[in-house]
Structures are given as structure tokens and as C-alpha cells.
C-alpha positions in Angstrom: -14.6 -17.0 73.0 -13.8 -13.4 72.1 -13.0 -12.0 68.6 -10.7 -9.0 68.8 -11.4 -6.5 65.9 -9.0 -3.8 65.1 -10.6 -0.4 64.6 -7.5 0.9 62.7 -4.6 -0.4 60.8 -2.0 -2.2 62.9 1.4 -1.0 61.8 4.5 -3.4 61.6 6.2 -4.0 65.0 3.2 -2.6 66.9 2.0 -4.8 69.9 -1.5 -5.6 70.9 -1.9 -5.6 74.6 -4.7 -6.1 77.1 -5.1 -4.3 80.3 -5.9 -6.8 83.0 -7.5 -4.1 85.1 -6.4 -2.1 88.2 -7.4 -4.8 90.7 -5.2 -7.4 88.9 -2.2 -5.0 89.0 -2.7 -4.1 92.6 -3.0 -7.8 93.5 0.3 -8.5 91.6 2.1 -5.8 93.4 1.0 -7.2 96.8 2.1 -10.6 95.7 5.5 -9.4 94.7 5.9 -7.4 97.9 4.8 -10.2 100.3 6.3 -13.1 98.4 8.3 -15.6 100.5 10.3 -18.3 98.8 9.5 -21.8 100.0 13.2 -22.5 99.9 15.6 -21.5 102.7 18.3 -19.1 101.6 21.0 -21.5 102.7 19.4 -24.5 101.1 19.7 -26.3 104.4 16.7 -28.5 103.7 15.4 -30.1 100.5 13.3 -27.8 98.4 10.9 -28.2 95.5 12.2 -28.1 92.0 10.4 -25.2 90.1 9.4 -25.5 86.5 12.2 -23.2 85.5 14.8 -25.3 87.3 13.5 -28.6 85.8 13.6 -27.0 82.4 17.2 -25.8 83.0 18.2 -29.4 84.0 17.6 -30.5 80.4 20.9 -28.7 79.6 22.7 -31.1 81.9 21.2 -34.5 81.1 24.4 -36.4 82.1 24.4 -35.1 85.6 23.6 -38.1 87.8 21.9 -35.9 90.4 19.5 -34.7 87.8 18.8 -38.3 86.5 17.5 -39.4 89.9 13.7 -38.9 90.2 12.6 -36.5 93.0 9.3 -35.6 94.6 8.9 -32.9 91.9 10.4 -34.2 88.7 10.9 -37.4 86.7 12.5 -38.6 83.5 10.7 -39.3 80.2 11.9 -40.9 77.0 10.6 -40.5 73.5 8.0 -43.2 72.9 9.0 -43.7 69.2 12.4 -44.8 70.3 11.2 -47.5 72.7 12.5 -50.9 71.6 10.0 -53.5 70.6 12.2 -56.6 70.7 11.7 -59.6 73.0 15.2 -59.0 74.3 14.3 -55.6 75.6 11.6 -56.9 77.9 12.0 -57.1 81.7 9.0 -58.7 83.6 8.3 -57.4 87.1 6.1 -59.4 89.4 4.5 -58.4 92.7 6.4 -59.5 95.8 4.8 -62.5 97.4 4.0 -61.8 101.0 5.5 -64.1 103.5 8.0 -65.7 101.0 11.7 -65.3 101.1 13.4 -63.9 98.1 16.9 -64.6 96.7 19.5 -61.9 96.2 19.2 -62.3 92.5 15.6 -61.0 92.7 14.6 -63.5 90.0 11.2 -64.9 90.9 10.8 -67.3 88.0 12.3 -68.4 84.7 9.9 -69.9 82.1 10.6 -72.5 79.5 11.7 -69.8 77.0 14.3 -68.5 79.4 12.3 -65.3 80.2 13.1 -64.0 83.7 10.3 -62.7 85.9 11.8 -60.5 88.6 10.6 -59.1 91.9 12.7 -56.0 91.1 15.2 -54.6 88.6 17.7 -52.0 89.7 15.4 -51.0 92.6 12.3 -50.9 90.3 9.4 -53.0 91.8 5.9 -53.8 90.6 4.3 -50.9 92.4 6.8 -48.2 91.2 5.0 -45.0 90.4 6.4 -45.1 86.8 3.9 -47.7 85.8 1.0 -45.5 86.8 2.6 -42.5 85.0 2.9 -44.7 81.9 -0.9 -45.3 81.8 -1.4 -41.7 80.5 -1.2 -41.6 76.7 1.7 -39.5 75.5 4.6 -39.2 73.0 6.9 -39.5 76.0 7.0 -42.4 78.4 8.4 -42.3 82.0 11.8 -43.9 82.1 14.8 -44.4 84.5 18.4 -43.9 83.6 20.6 -46.8 84.6 23.9 -45.5 83.1 25.1 -42.8 80.7 28.0 -41.9 78.5 28.5 -38.3 77.7 31.3 -39.2 75.2 28.8 -41.2 73.2 25.9 -38.9 73.9 23.8 -42.0 74.9 22.0 -43.3 78.0 21.1 -46.8 79.2 17.4 -46.5 80.2 14.4 -48.6 81.0 11.0 -47.5 79.8 7.9 -48.0 82.0 5.1 -49.3 79.8 1.4 -49.9 80.2 1.9 -53.4 78.7 1.1 -56.3 81.0 1.7 -60.0 81.1 0.7 -62.8 83.5 2.5 -65.4 85.6 0.4 -68.1 87.3 -2.7 -65.9 86.6 -1.1 -63.0 88.4 -0.6 -59.6 86.6 3.0 -58.8 85.6 4.3 -55.3 84.7 6.6 -54.8 81.8 9.8 -52.7 81.4 11.7 -52.2 78.2 15.4 -51.5 78.1 17.3 -49.3 75.6 21.0 -49.4 76.2 21.8 -46.7 73.6 19.2 -44.0 73.8 20.4 -40.7 72.3 20.4 -37.7 74.7 17.9 -35.8 72.5 15.3 -38.5 73.2 15.2 -38.0 76.9 14.2 -35.1 79.1 13.2 -34.0 82.6 9.7 -32.9 83.4 7.8 -31.9 86.5 5.6 -34.6 87.9 1.8 -34.2 87.5 0.5 -31.4 89.7 4.1 -30.5 90.7 4.7 -27.6 88.3 4.7 -24.0 89.4 1.1 -23.5 88.4 0.0 -25.9 91.1 2.1 -24.4 93.9 0.0 -23.2 96.8 1.9 -19.9 96.8 1.5 -19.2 93.1 -0.1 -15.9 92.0 -3.8 -16.2 91.1 -6.2 -13.5 90.4 -9.1 -13.0 87.9 -8.4 -11.1 84.7 -11.1 -8.5 84.4 -12.4 -7.3 81.1 -13.5 -3.6 81.1 -17.1 -3.0 80.0 -15.7 -0.5 77.4 -14.3 -3.3 75.3 -17.8 -4.6 74.4 -19.8 -2.7 71.8 -23.0 -1.2 73.1 -25.1 -3.4 70.9 -23.8 -6.4 72.8 -24.9 -5.0 76.1 -28.6 -4.3 75.4 -29.8 -7.6 74.1 -32.0 -8.1 77.1 -33.9 -4.9 76.2 -34.5 -5.9 72.6 -37.7 -7.6 71.6 -36.9 -10.4 69.3 -39.6 -11.8 67.1 
């Protein structure tokens, strides 16, 4: 939107800075002075996971506490590493209302031996991971089932936007990778849960001083163009 033109030579190691204006600086000082953390000092109640904390969690991928999804973060796995074999597929069907379910959670087995399940390790048809998978990305939501720090691998299931059918009813699809490398998994804030969406985050317009604009730019209305 704006081209910045140097009016003199910029020497090596010099920095180009922009003054956001006095109003911005004053608003920032007020924010810092009046800031109150949303988390209790003694951590007596659950608190949100900030973007900084979630990023730091990526240095401790084998911590079971980190692997569990929270209200603020989830796990994603590299899309290019998602297995494409038939053996990796796990079909999840909607729970039938009013019908009893077996402890095995297997709803149906077809003639090819494929199992259609009501749930897999607690993942059901309406799990939020399937909705998150509908957004195109190089990283797909996934859940860690087990991990081995010695082998630097994790046993995961990918949520996919693939679908199948059973008796004309839509079926969601998981894909399992039992040996995903740690470098191919990471923790992220859930959509609209990063710091920039926090209600108490600092927000203020960045003002541009009039002096930054050449006079010629400021008198166009007075010029008579023909």
C-alpha cells in the first residue's frame, strides 16, 4: 500500500523504524500498567494456553499432558506423511439413536473385512477433528495414541476430509500411522484461540503522521486535471 523511499543512503547495520504516534505509545503504557493476567497466580483453576506456551510445547512432544487436546490447542501432523494404504483406514459411523452398542464399538464388518466403528479410542463421528480437517492445509489434525521417545516416533490417527458410506449413511475416515517421526507432528492453537483473538489483547490504531506524505500527495483535490 505504501512505498517507503529513502532520502539518504542507508548505512550497514542501520535500522528503519516507524513511529506509531504518541497516542499509540500512551495506549500501550496504559495497557501494560492496567494489565491483569487471565490466569490465577496459583494456577488453582484451568487457564488458557497462550500462543507462546503452545509454541514452547513443541519442545516437549512426548509429554502425554501436551499430547491431549485442550480448549485452546490441538495436534497436527504433516499431510505428506499421512498413509494412503487400505490398512491405515478406520471408518467411523454415527451412533444410531435408540440402539444398544457392544463394548467392541464395532458397528459393522463388510464382506472385505473392513470394520465400521461407532468410536475408536474415544474418537466418534462428530469429533471436532473432522471439522478442522475440512480446511485445506499442509498439516492435518491428528490425535496421538502412543509414543516412543527412544524411537522418536508416535502412533497417531489423522482426521481426514475423506468420506465413505454405509447403508447410504455418511461415514468419516481416520488414517493411522504407527511410526510417525516427531518432526512431522506439532502443537498449534485452535482457530480463534491464539493470543491475537484474546479479549484482553492490546489493540490500537497505528497512526501515520502527515509529515510522512509528500506535499504533492496532499493537494490532489485542488489540482485541475484535464
